[in-house]
C-alpha positions, -999 to 999 in steps of 0.1 A, spaced: 495 -608 131 468 -635 121 436 -646 141 453 -676 157 480 -653 171 455 -628 184 433 -654 201 465 -670 218 476 -635 231 510 -644 232 506 -675 257 483 -655 282 451 -665 264 439 -683 294 442 -655 318 432 -628 293 399 -647 281 392 -658 316 392 -621 327 371 -612 300 345 -637 308 345 -630 345 340 -591 337 311 -599 312 293 -623 339 297 -595 365 284 -569 345 254 -590 332 247 -596 370 250 -560 378 226 -552 350 199 -578 357 199 -576 396 179 -543 397 151 -557 370 149 -588 391 145 -569 426 122 -544 410 98 -573 400 102 -587 434 93 -555 452 64 -548 428 51 -585 436 54 -581 473 35 -546 473 8 -559 453 4 -590 478 5 -564 506 -22 -543 491 -42 -574 485 -39 -583 524 -49 -549 533 -79 -548 511 -92 -583 527 -89 -568 562 
């Protein structure tokens, strides 16, 4: 087997590589989402504390 055959996947390359791509994107979103949500939460809490201090 050579590299060209490997990447062609016996004629199913589009489906195989598309599936890998979608899986990678979903896993990336799952990994990054909590980080973004945590930053937003901390920012909201900081704003809330500033508002309370002004009162």
